[in-house]
MOPAC internal coordinates of N, CA, C and O (Angstrom, degrees):
PM7 1SCF
backbone

  N    0.0000 0     0.00 0     0.00 0    0    0    0
  C    1.4431 1     0.00 0     0.00 0    1    0    0
  C    1.5264 1   106.91 1     0.00 0    2    1    0
  O    1.2310 1   121.71 1   -46.34 1    3    2    1
  N    1.3304 1   114.33 1   133.66 1    3    2    1
  C    1.4503 1   118.41 1  -178.82 1    5    3    2
  C    1.5433 1   109.61 1   -96.36 1    6    5    3
  O    1.2310 1   121.11 1   -26.12 1    7    6    5
  N    1.2869 1   115.49 1   153.88 1    7    6    5
  C    1.4608 1   122.27 1  -173.11 1    9    7    6
  C    1.5270 1   113.28 1   -59.43 1   10    9    7
  O    1.2310 1   120.02 1   144.80 1   11   10    9
  N    1.3490 1   117.57 1   -35.20 1   11   10    9
  C    1.4851 1   119.10 1  -176.46 1   13   11   10
  C    1.4965 1   112.67 1   -65.85 1   14   13   11
  O    1.2310 1   118.39 1   161.21 1   15   14   13
  N    1.3417 1   120.68 1   -18.79 1   15   14   13
  C    1.4404 1   121.70 1   176.21 1   17   15   14
  C    1.5255 1   112.79 1   -63.58 1   18   17   15
  O    1.2310 1   120.40 1   157.98 1   19   18   17
  N    1.3261 1   116.85 1   -22.02 1   19   18   17
  C    1.4624 1   119.97 1   177.75 1   21   19   18
  C    1.5328 1   111.73 1   -69.61 1   22   21   19
  O    1.2310 1   120.14 1   171.65 1   23   22   21
  N    1.2783 1   117.34 1    -8.35 1   23   22   21
  C    1.4719 1   120.91 1   179.25 1   25   23   22
  C    1.5358 1   111.84 1  -101.60 1   26   25   23
  O    1.2310 1   121.03 1  -170.93 1   27   26   25
  N    1.3327 1   115.64 1     9.07 1   27   26   25
  C    1.4514 1   119.57 1   175.00 1   29   27   26
  C    1.5078 1   109.79 1   -59.69 1   30   29   27
  O    1.2310 1   120.84 1   -39.73 1   31   30   29
  N    1.3273 1   116.00 1   140.27 1   31   30   29
  C    1.4798 1   118.46 1   178.70 1   33   31   30
  C    1.5582 1   107.78 1   -64.23 1   34   33   31
  O    1.2310 1   122.17 1   -34.30 1   35   34   33
  N    1.3245 1   113.45 1   145.70 1   35   34   33
  C    1.4405 1   121.82 1   178.01 1   37   35   34
  C    1.5147 1   108.19 1  -114.05 1   38   37   35
  O    1.2310 1   120.94 1   -43.87 1   39   38   37
  N    1.3329 1   115.80 1   136.13 1   39   38   37
  C    1.4325 1   119.98 1   177.77 1   41   39   38
  C    1.5132 1   110.56 1   -79.26 1   42   41   39
  O    1.2310 1   119.43 1   -63.59 1   43   42   41
  N    1.3092 1   118.69 1   116.41 1   43   42   41
  C    1.4653 1   122.51 1   177.10 1   45   43   42
  C    1.5145 1   106.68 1  -103.58 1   46   45   43
  O    1.2310 1   121.69 1   -42.95 1   47   46   45
  N    1.3100 1   114.37 1   137.05 1   47   46   45
  C    1.4745 1   122.14 1   179.70 1   49   47   46
  C    1.5184 1   108.06 1  -130.85 1   50   49   47
  O    1.2310 1   121.42 1   -22.74 1   51   50   49
  N    1.3241 1   114.90 1   157.26 1   51   50   49
  C    1.4395 1   119.34 1   175.96 1   53   51   50
  C    1.5310 1   112.33 1   -85.45 1   54   53   51
  O    1.2310 1   119.56 1   -11.02 1   55   54   53
  N    1.3423 1   118.44 1   168.98 1   55   54   53
  C    1.4355 1   120.02 1  -179.68 1   57   55   54
  C    1.5513 1   114.07 1   -56.56 1   58   57   55
  O    1.2310 1   120.55 1   146.11 1   59   58   57
  N    1.3352 1   116.56 1   -33.89 1   59   58   57
  C    1.4673 1   119.80 1  -179.89 1   61   59   58
  C    1.5185 1   109.80 1   -62.95 1   62   61   59
  O    1.2310 1   120.98 1   134.40 1   63   62   61
  N    1.3577 1   115.73 1   -45.60 1   63   62   61
  C    1.4722 1   119.39 1   179.78 1   65   63   62
  C    1.5051 1   111.52 1   -64.49 1   66   65   63
  O    1.2310 1   120.43 1   140.80 1   67   66   65
  N    1.3320 1   116.77 1   -39.20 1   67   66   65
  C    1.4611 1   120.99 1   177.04 1   69   67   66
  C    1.5164 1   111.22 1   -60.13 1   70   69   67
  O    1.2310 1   120.72 1   134.18 1   71   70   69
  N    1.3118 1   116.22 1   -45.82 1   71   70   69
  C    1.4795 1   119.92 1   178.54 1   73   71   70
  C    1.5317 1   111.22 1   -62.47 1   74   73   71
  O    1.2310 1   120.63 1   145.38 1   75   74   73
  N    1.2992 1   116.40 1   -34.62 1   75   74   73
  C    1.4656 1   119.57 1   179.90 1   77   75   74
  C    1.5320 1   109.50 1   -67.01 1   78   77   75
  O    1.2310 1   120.42 1   135.89 1   79   78   77
  N    1.3228 1   116.81 1   -44.11 1   79   78   77
  C    1.4786 1   120.74 1   177.38 1   81   79   78
  C    1.5224 1   109.15 1   -58.45 1   82   81   79
  O    1.2310 1   120.78 1   134.91 1   83   82   81
  N    1.3400 1   116.11 1   -45.09 1   83   82   81
  C    1.4556 1   120.47 1  -179.18 1   85   83   82
  C    1.5409 1   112.54 1   -64.98 1   86   85   83
  O    1.2310 1   119.96 1   145.49 1   87   86   85
  N    1.3242 1   117.68 1   -34.51 1   87   86   85
  C    1.4497 1   121.48 1  -178.68 1   89   87   86
  C    1.5235 1   110.93 1   -78.94 1   90   89   87
  O    1.2310 1   120.12 1   146.97 1   91   90   89
  N    1.3097 1   117.38 1   -33.03 1   91   90   89
  C    1.4688 1   121.28 1  -173.26 1   93   91   90
  C    1.5694 1   115.04 1   -92.36 1   94   93   91
  O    1.2310 1   121.95 1   174.62 1   95   94   93
  N    1.3256 1   113.86 1    -5.38 1   95   94   93
  C    1.5005 1   115.58 1  -173.47 1   97   95   94
  C    1.5485 1   109.13 1  -138.02 1   98   97   95
  O    1.2310 1   121.07 1   -35.04 1   99   98   97
  N    1.3055 1   115.56 1   144.96 1   99   98   97
  C    1.4628 1   119.18 1   175.08 1  101   99   98
  C    1.5316 1   109.84 1   -87.46 1  102  101   99
  O    1.2310 1   120.13 1   160.98 1  103  102  101
  N    1.3043 1   117.35 1   -19.02 1  103  102  101
  C    1.4475 1   121.44 1  -173.06 1  105  103  102
  C    1.5264 1   113.10 1  -104.23 1  106  105  103
  O    1.2310 1   120.21 1   -93.69 1  107  106  105
  N    1.2955 1   117.21 1    86.31 1  107  106  105
  C    1.4799 1   122.19 1   175.31 1  109  107  106
  C    1.4909 1   110.81 1  -148.08 1  110  109  107
  O    1.2310 1   121.20 1   -22.02 1  111  110  109
  N    1.3394 1   115.31 1   157.98 1  111  110  109
  C    1.4747 1   121.26 1   176.25 1  113  111  110
  C    1.5455 1   106.03 1  -132.25 1  114  113  111
  O    1.2310 1   121.33 1   -47.93 1  115  114  113
  N    1.2954 1   115.06 1   132.07 1  115  114  113
  C    1.4471 1   122.66 1   176.91 1  117  115  114
  C    1.5418 1   106.47 1  -100.83 1  118  117  115
  O    1.2310 1   121.28 1   -65.07 1  119  118  117
  N    1.3210 1   115.16 1   114.93 1  119  118  117
  C    1.4891 1   119.84 1  -175.59 1  121  119  118
  C    1.5207 1   111.23 1  -112.43 1  122  121  119
  O    1.2310 1   121.26 1   -57.35 1  123  122  121
  N    1.3227 1   115.19 1   122.65 1  123  122  121
  C    1.4724 1   123.91 1   176.26 1  125  123  122
  C    1.4993 1   108.90 1   -97.41 1  126  125  123
  O    1.2310 1   119.26 1   -60.54 1  127  126  125
  N    1.3274 1   119.02 1   119.46 1  127  126  125
  C    1.4711 1   121.70 1  -177.42 1  129  127  126
  C    1.5313 1   113.03 1  -107.16 1  130  129  127
  O    1.2310 1   120.78 1  -162.93 1  131  130  129
  N    1.3258 1   116.11 1    17.07 1  131  130  129
  C    1.4864 1   119.97 1   179.07 1  133  131  130
  C    1.5266 1   108.95 1   -78.20 1  134  133  131
  O    1.2310 1   122.76 1    -7.99 1  135  134  133
  N    1.3696 1   112.31 1   172.01 1  135  134  133
  C    1.4891 1   118.40 1   177.73 1  137  135  134
  C    1.5259 1   109.80 1   -69.91 1  138  137  135
  O    1.2310 1   121.60 1   -20.65 1  139  138  137
  N    1.3357 1   114.55 1   159.35 1  139  138  137
  C    1.4659 1   120.84 1  -177.33 1  141  139  138
  C    1.5244 1   112.95 1   -53.92 1  142  141  139
  O    1.2310 1   119.66 1   134.85 1  143  142  141
  N    1.3248 1   118.25 1   -45.15 1  143  142  141
  C    1.4718 1   121.68 1  -178.10 1  145  143  142
  C    1.5417 1   108.49 1   -61.52 1  146  145  143
  O    1.2310 1   120.01 1   140.15 1  147  146  145
  N    1.3055 1   117.58 1   -39.85 1  147  146  145
  C    1.4953 1   119.55 1   179.68 1  149  147  146
  C    1.5209 1   109.19 1   -65.78 1  150  149  147
  O    1.2310 1   120.59 1   135.75 1  151  150  149
  N    1.3409 1   116.48 1   -44.25 1  151  150  149
  C    1.4728 1   119.94 1  -179.51 1  153  151  150
  C    1.5467 1   109.08 1   -63.73 1  154  153  151
  O    1.2310 1   120.16 1   134.86 1  155  154  153
  N    1.3015 1   117.30 1   -45.14 1  155  154  153
  C    1.4649 1   120.54 1  -178.82 1  157  155  154
  C    1.5356 1   111.82 1   -63.99 1  158  157  155
  O    1.2310 1   120.94 1   154.99 1  159  158  157
  N    1.3366 1   115.82 1   -25.01 1  159  158  157
  C    1.4837 1   120.05 1   178.65 1  161  159  158
  C    1.5262 1   112.28 1   -79.64 1  162  161  159
  O    1.2310 1   119.73 1   171.56 1  163  162  161
  N    1.2944 1   118.12 1    -8.44 1  163  162  161
  C    1.4647 1   120.82 1   177.03 1  165  163  162
  C    1.5216 1   108.43 1   146.98 1  166  165  163
  O    1.2310 1   122.04 1   -42.74 1  167  166  165
  N    1.3532 1   113.69 1   137.26 1  167  166  165
  C    1.4734 1   118.65 1  -177.60 1  169  167  166
  C    1.5452 1   107.53 1  -149.58 1  170  169  167
  O    1.2310 1   121.70 1   -11.57 1  171  170  169
  N    1.3068 1   114.34 1   168.43 1  171  170  169
  C    1.4552 1   119.63 1   178.26 1  173  171  170
  C    1.5423 1   109.53 1   -75.36 1  174  173  171
  O    1.2310 1   120.98 1   -43.62 1  175  174  173
  N    1.2986 1   115.72 1   136.38 1  175  174  173
  C    1.4422 1   121.09 1  -177.58 1  177  175  174
  C    1.5232 1   111.86 1   -58.84 1  178  177  175
  O    1.2310 1   120.80 1   -46.11 1  179  178  177
  N    1.3126 1   116.07 1   133.89 1  179  178  177
  C    1.4594 1   120.51 1  -179.35 1  181  179  178
  C    1.5253 1   117.06 1    83.83 1  182  181  179
  O    1.2310 1   120.92 1  -177.61 1  183  182  181
  N    1.3455 1   115.85 1     2.39 1  183  182  181
  C    1.4649 1   117.87 1  -178.33 1  185  183  182
  C    1.5190 1   111.06 1   -78.95 1  186  185  183
  O    1.2310 1   121.48 1   -23.21 1  187  186  185
  N    1.3311 1   114.77 1   156.79 1  187  186  185
  C    1.4559 1   124.95 1   173.22 1  189  187  186
  C    1.5145 1   104.11 1  -103.08 1  190  189  187
  O    1.2310 1   120.79 1   -41.51 1  191  190  189
  N    1.3402 1   116.10 1   138.49 1  191  190  189
  C    1.4769 1   119.74 1  -178.06 1  193  191  190
  C    1.5428 1   109.44 1  -107.62 1  194  193  191
  O    1.2310 1   122.27 1   -65.88 1  195  194  193
  N    1.3356 1   113.26 1   114.12 1  195  194  193
  C    1.4450 1   119.39 1   170.10 1  197  195  194
  C    1.5342 1   106.50 1  -135.71 1  198  197  195
  O    1.2310 1   120.49 1   -73.79 1  199  198  197
  N    1.3613 1   116.68 1   106.21 1  199  198  197
  C    1.4843 1   117.89 1  -176.80 1  201  199  198
  C    1.5446 1   110.86 1   -59.84 1  202  201  199
  O    1.2310 1   121.48 1   -29.78 1  203  202  201
  N    1.3196 1   114.77 1   150.22 1  203  202  201
  C    1.4628 1   120.77 1  -176.10 1  205  203  202
  C    1.5442 1   113.57 1   -47.34 1  206  205  203
  O    1.2310 1   120.11 1   135.19 1  207  206  205
  N    1.3185 1   117.39 1   -44.81 1  207  206  205
  C    1.4524 1   120.58 1  -178.69 1  209  207  206
  C    1.5378 1   114.23 1   -68.38 1  210  209  207
  O    1.2310 1   120.40 1   169.33 1  211  210  209
  N    1.3107 1   116.85 1   -10.67 1  211  210  209
  C    1.4854 1   119.71 1   176.11 1  213  211  210
  C    1.5281 1   114.03 1  -107.36 1  214  213  211
  O    1.2310 1   120.12 1   176.87 1  215  214  213
  N    1.3214 1   117.38 1    -3.13 1  215  214  213
  C    1.4701 1   120.19 1  -179.06 1  217  215  214
  C    1.5347 1   112.54 1   -56.91 1  218  217  215
  O    1.2310 1   120.05 1   136.77 1  219  218  217
  N    1.2904 1   117.51 1   -43.23 1  219  218  217
  C    1.4384 1   121.50 1  -178.90 1  221  219  218
  C    1.5106 1   112.63 1   -55.72 1  222  221  219
  O    1.2310 1   120.70 1   131.33 1  223  222  221
  N    1.3165 1   116.27 1   -48.67 1  223  222  221
  C    1.4595 1   120.75 1  -175.00 1  225  223  222
  C    1.5332 1   112.72 1   -82.43 1  226  225  223
  O    1.2310 1   120.08 1   160.25 1  227  226  225
  N    1.3161 1   117.46 1   -19.75 1  227  226  225
  C    1.4823 1   121.01 1  -176.78 1  229  227  226
  C    1.5204 1   114.02 1  -109.00 1  230  229  227
  O    1.2310 1   119.74 1  -171.41 1  231  230  229
  N    1.3246 1   118.11 1     8.59 1  231  230  229
  C    1.4557 1   122.72 1  -177.21 1  233  231  230
  C    1.5319 1   110.54 1   -57.58 1  234  233  231
  O    1.2310 1   120.21 1   148.05 1  235  234  233
  N    1.2905 1   117.21 1   -31.95 1  235  234  233
  C    1.4805 1   122.60 1   178.45 1  237  235  234
  C    1.4877 1   115.19 1   -60.53 1  238  237  235
  O    1.2310 1   120.34 1   163.44 1  239  238  237
  N    1.3437 1   116.96 1   -16.56 1  239  238  237
  C    1.4624 1   120.14 1   178.36 1  241  239  238
  C    1.5247 1   112.72 1   -79.39 1  242  241  239
  O    1.2310 1   120.81 1   169.00 1  243  242  241
  N    1.3352 1   116.06 1   -11.00 1  243  242  241
  C    1.4637 1   120.53 1  -176.68 1  245  243  242
  C    1.5302 1   110.45 1   -98.89 1  246  245  243
  O    1.2310 1   121.28 1   -28.17 1  247  246  245
  N    1.3209 1   115.15 1   151.83 1  247  246  245
  C    1.4392 1   123.53 1  -177.38 1  249  247  246
  C    1.5130 1   109.07 1   -90.19 1  250  249  247
  O    1.2310 1   120.26 1   -61.73 1  251  250  249
  N    1.3423 1   117.11 1   118.27 1  251  250  249
  C    1.4526 1   121.05 1  -179.67 1  253  251  250
  C    1.4953 1   112.12 1   -71.81 1  254  253  251
  O    1.2310 1   119.97 1   164.36 1  255  254  253
  N    1.3491 1   117.66 1   -15.64 1  255  254  253
  C    1.4703 1   120.83 1  -175.15 1  257  255  254
  C    1.5418 1   115.56 1   -92.51 1  258  257  255
  O    1.2310 1   119.89 1  -173.36 1  259  258  257
  N    1.3190 1   117.81 1     6.64 1  259  258  257
  C    1.4548 1   120.65 1   179.42 1  261  259  258
  C    1.4977 1   108.68 1  -124.68 1  262  261  259
  O    1.2310 1   121.90 1   -18.97 1  263  262  261
  N    1.3340 1   113.97 1   161.03 1  263  262  261
  C    1.4848 1   120.75 1   174.82 1  265  263  262
  C    1.5272 1   107.59 1   -61.36 1  266  265  263
  O    1.2310 1   119.52 1   -41.72 1  267  266  265
  N    1.2904 1   118.51 1   138.28 1  267  266  265
  C    1.4395 1   124.26 1  -178.56 1  269  267  266
  C    1.5366 1   107.38 1  -119.30 1  270  269  267
  O    1.2310 1   120.57 1   -72.85 1  271  270  269
  N    1.3266 1   116.52 1   107.15 1  271  270  269
  C    1.4605 1   123.85 1  -178.80 1  273  271  270
  C    1.5285 1   108.37 1   -97.57 1  274  273  271
  O    1.2310 1   119.41 1   -68.64 1  275  274  273
  N    1.2827 1   118.72 1   111.36 1  275  274  273
  C    1.4681 1   122.84 1  -170.27 1  277  275  274
  C    1.5686 1   107.96 1  -109.18 1  278  277  275
  O    1.2310 1   121.88 1   -47.88 1  279  278  277
  N    1.3554 1   114.00 1   132.12 1  279  278  277
  C    1.4613 1   117.23 1   178.28 1  281  279  278
  C    1.5262 1   110.39 1  -140.71 1  282  281  279
  O    1.2310 1   120.95 1   -20.98 1  283  282  281
  N    1.3185 1   115.78 1   159.02 1  283  282  281
  C    1.4368 1   125.13 1   173.32 1  285  283  282
  C    1.5235 1   107.26 1  -136.60 1  286  285  283
  O    1.2310 1   119.58 1    33.39 1  287  286  285
  N    1.2986 1   118.41 1  -146.61 1  287  286  285
  C    1.4614 1   122.61 1   176.97 1  289  287  286
  C    1.5281 1   112.29 1   -71.38 1  290  289  287
  O    1.2310 1   121.59 1   126.80 1  291  290  289
  N    1.3902 1   114.56 1   -53.20 1  291  290  289
  C    1.4571 1   117.57 1  -175.12 1  293  291  290
  C    1.5145 1   114.71 1  -132.73 1  294  293  291
  O    1.2310 1   119.97 1   178.29 1  295  294  293
  N    1.3453 1   117.65 1    -1.71 1  295  294  293
  C    1.4691 1   120.40 1   173.74 1  297  295  294
  C    1.5008 1   115.45 1   115.50 1  298  297  295
  O    1.2310 1   118.37 1   175.12 1  299  298  297
  N    1.3296 1   120.71 1    -4.88 1  299  298  297
  C    1.4622 1   120.22 1  -179.12 1  301  299  298
  C    1.5130 1   113.14 1   -82.93 1  302  301  299
  O    1.2310 1   119.14 1   131.97 1  303  302  301
  N    1.3248 1   119.24 1   -48.03 1  303  302  301
  C    1.4506 1   121.83 1   178.81 1  305  303  302
  C    1.5276 1   110.44 1   -66.76 1  306  305  303
  O    1.2310 1   120.76 1   143.02 1  307  306  305
  N    1.3078 1   116.15 1   -36.98 1  307  306  305
  C    1.4720 1   118.72 1  -179.99 1  309  307  306
  C    1.5342 1   109.75 1   -67.21 1  310  309  307
  O    1.2310 1   119.43 1   147.59 1  311  310  309
  N    1.3449 1   118.69 1   -32.41 1  311  310  309
  C    1.4479 1   119.97 1   176.91 1  313  311  310
  C    1.5289 1   109.74 1   -64.84 1  314  313  311
  O    1.2310 1   120.02 1   138.00 1  315  314  313
  N    1.3231 1   117.57 1   -42.00 1  315  314  313
  C    1.4890 1   120.91 1   176.73 1  317  315  314
  C    1.4942 1   110.82 1   -61.51 1  318  317  315
  O    1.2310 1   120.76 1   130.96 1  319  318  317
  N    1.3326 1   116.15 1   -49.04 1  319  318  317
  C    1.4679 1   120.94 1   178.17 1  321  319  318
  C    1.5258 1   111.62 1   -58.07 1  322  321  319
  O    1.2310 1   119.99 1   136.88 1  323  322  321
  N    1.2881 1   117.62 1   -43.12 1  323  322  321
  C    1.4689 1   122.39 1   178.94 1  325  323  322
  C    1.4903 1   111.19 1   -61.94 1  326  325  323
  O    1.2310 1   119.24 1   137.96 1  327  326  325
  N    1.2998 1   119.06 1   -42.04 1  327  326  325
  C    1.4735 1   122.89 1   177.83 1  329  327  326
  C    1.5325 1   109.67 1   -62.46 1  330  329  327
  O    1.2310 1   120.64 1   134.64 1  331  330  329
  N    1.2973 1   116.38 1   -45.36 1  331  330  329
  C    1.4348 1   119.89 1  -179.02 1  333  331  330
  C    1.5394 1   110.96 1   -62.43 1  334  333  331
  O    1.2310 1   120.47 1   135.99 1  335  334  333
  N    1.3346 1   116.71 1   -44.01 1  335  334  333
  C    1.4666 1   121.69 1   179.92 1  337  335  334
  C    1.5035 1   111.54 1   -64.43 1  338  337  335
  O    1.2310 1   120.80 1   138.60 1  339  338  337
  N    1.3478 1   116.08 1   -41.40 1  339  338  337
  C    1.4979 1   118.81 1   176.44 1  341  339  338
  C    1.5176 1   110.95 1   -63.28 1  342  341  339
  O    1.2310 1   120.14 1   141.30 1  343  342  341
  N    1.3280 1   117.35 1   -38.70 1  343  342  341
  C    1.4396 1   120.71 1   179.23 1  345  343  342
  C    1.5493 1   110.99 1   -67.66 1  346  345  343
  O    1.2310 1   119.72 1   154.53 1  347  346  345
  N    1.3483 1   118.13 1   -25.47 1  347  346  345
  C    1.4352 1   122.65 1   177.73 1  349  347  346
  C    1.5257 1   112.89 1   -84.66 1  350  349  347
  O    1.2310 1   120.93 1  -176.98 1  351  350  349
  N    1.3767 1   115.83 1     3.02 1  351  350  349
  C    1.4517 1   118.79 1   176.60 1  353  351  350
  C    1.5061 1   116.44 1   100.56 1  354  353  351
  O    1.2310 1   120.16 1  -177.47 1  355  354  353
  N    1.3370 1   117.30 1     2.53 1  355  354  353
  C    1.4478 1   119.10 1   177.61 1  357  355  354
  C    1.5281 1   108.65 1   -73.69 1  358  357  355
  O    1.2310 1   120.57 1   -44.94 1  359  358  357
  N    1.2920 1   116.52 1   135.06 1  359  358  357
  C    1.4921 1   122.17 1   174.79 1  361  359  358
  C    1.5107 1   108.55 1  -110.85 1  362  361  359
  O    1.2310 1   119.86 1   -24.90 1  363  362  361
  N    1.2751 1   117.87 1   155.10 1  363  362  361
  C    1.4571 1   119.31 1  -179.20 1  365  363  362
  C    1.5032 1   112.79 1    75.52 1  366  365  363
  O    1.2310 1   120.47 1  -146.95 1  367  366  365
  N    1.3357 1   116.72 1    33.05 1  367  366  365
  C    1.4633 1   121.99 1   179.59 1  369  367  366
  C    1.5141 1   107.33 1   -93.59 1  370  369  367
  O    1.2310 1   121.22 1   -51.21 1  371  370  369
  N    1.3182 1   115.28 1   128.79 1  371  370  369
  C    1.4928 1   121.47 1   179.81 1  373  371  370
  C    1.4994 1   110.38 1  -125.99 1  374  373  371
  O    1.2310 1   119.97 1   -53.39 1  375  374  373
  N    1.2871 1   117.66 1   126.61 1  375  374  373
  C    1.4586 1   124.00 1   170.48 1  377  375  374
  C    1.5357 1   108.37 1   -85.39 1  378  377  375
  O    1.2310 1   120.12 1   -55.25 1  379  378  377
  N    1.2942 1   117.37 1   124.75 1  379  378  377
  C    1.4862 1   121.35 1   179.77 1  381  379  378
  C    1.5223 1   106.80 1   -84.98 1  382  381  379
  O    1.2310 1   120.66 1   -73.02 1  383  382  381
  N    1.3422 1   116.35 1   106.98 1  383  382  381
  C    1.4612 1   122.10 1   178.71 1  385  383  382
  C    1.5028 1   112.13 1   -59.92 1  386  385  383
  O    1.2310 1   121.48 1   -44.54 1  387  386  385
  N    1.2999 1   114.78 1   135.46 1  387  386  385
  C    1.4595 1   119.17 1   177.02 1  389  387  386
  C    1.5082 1   112.36 1    86.79 1  390  389  387
  O    1.2310 1   119.61 1   171.14 1  391  390  389
  N    1.3454 1   118.36 1    -8.86 1  391  390  389
  C    1.4512 1   124.12 1   178.45 1  393  391  390
  C    1.4907 1   114.64 1    54.78 1  394  393  391
  O    1.2310 1   120.36 1    28.49 1  395  394  393
  N    1.2966 1   116.91 1  -151.51 1  395  394  393
  C    1.4742 1   120.75 1  -177.96 1  397  395  394
  C    1.5389 1   110.27 1   -68.20 1  398  397  395
  O    1.2310 1   120.36 1   153.07 1  399  398  397
  N    1.3422 1   116.92 1   -26.93 1  399  398  397
  C    1.4865 1   118.29 1   175.41 1  401  399  398
  C    1.5110 1   111.38 1   -64.10 1  402  401  399
  O    1.2310 1   119.99 1   135.50 1  403  402  401
  N    1.3343 1   117.62 1   -44.50 1  403  402  401
  C    1.4159 1   122.70 1   178.04 1  405  403  402
  C    1.5511 1   110.46 1   -66.22 1  406  405  403
  O    1.2310 1   120.17 1   140.97 1  407  406  405
  N    1.2990 1   117.28 1   -39.03 1  407  406  405
  C    1.4609 1   121.86 1   178.89 1  409  407  406
  C    1.5546 1   109.62 1   -59.61 1  410  409  407
  O    1.2310 1   121.74 1   134.46 1  411  410  409
  N    1.3276 1   114.27 1   -45.54 1  411  410  409
  C    1.4978 1   119.25 1  -179.90 1  413  411  410
  C    1.4955 1   112.22 1   -66.72 1  414  413  411
  O    1.2310 1   119.49 1   149.54 1  415  414  413
  N    1.3019 1   118.59 1   -30.46 1  415  414  413
  C    1.4764 1   121.03 1   178.75 1  417  415  414
  C    1.5297 1   112.61 1   -73.81 1  418  417  415
  O    1.2310 1   120.34 1   161.30 1  419  418  417
  N    1.3346 1   116.96 1   -18.70 1  419  418  417
  C    1.4384 1   122.34 1  -177.67 1  421  419  418
  C    1.5289 1   109.81 1  -121.81 1  422  421  419
  O    1.2310 1   120.58 1  -124.26 1  423  422  421
  N    1.3158 1   116.49 1    55.74 1  423  422  421
  C    1.4857 1   120.78 1  -175.10 1  425  423  422
  C    1.5395 1   114.51 1   -72.33 1  426  425  423
  O    1.2310 1   119.64 1   159.44 1  427  426  425
  N    1.2997 1   118.30 1   -20.56 1  427  426  425
  C    1.4745 1   119.07 1  -178.66 1  429  427  426
  C    1.5326 1   108.80 1   -62.04 1  430  429  427
  O    1.2310 1   121.38 1   -36.54 1  431  430  429
  N    1.3287 1   114.97 1   143.46 1  431  430  429
  C    1.4260 1   121.91 1   176.36 1  433  431  430
  C    1.5248 1   115.38 1    77.91 1  434  433  431
  O    1.2310 1   121.00 1  -155.76 1  435  434  433
  N    1.3178 1   115.69 1    24.24 1  435  434  433
  C    1.4693 1   119.61 1   177.65 1  437  435  434
  C    1.5261 1   110.59 1   -57.99 1  438  437  435
  O    1.2310 1   119.97 1   -41.62 1  439  438  437
  N    1.3281 1   117.66 1   138.38 1  439  438  437
  C    1.4288 1   120.64 1   177.29 1  441  439  438
  C    1.5259 1   110.84 1   -70.88 1  442  441  439
  O    1.2310 1   120.10 1   180.00 1  443  442  441

């Protein structure tokens, strides 16, 4: 993998779009890249927890064939994780803008 692939554009979506993907598709993974204490303090139901600093070594645990919805607290760490995963050949990677804070602000229409 060459370094320039880390500058691939990442698709960022809002919580509403993420919920739509989750409602309309059976094949998706919700990935939380926050620290363990943050995850233990509350996370989105059904999410897989892989902290940002572990994404590189644990990427093989993720399914490349499904939509990958990545979130953190506010969207910055998840953007970095999304770029890394896209550079590793994952397609259908979506950074959830606003992270879990944005998700909580837009609770209506939960799947």
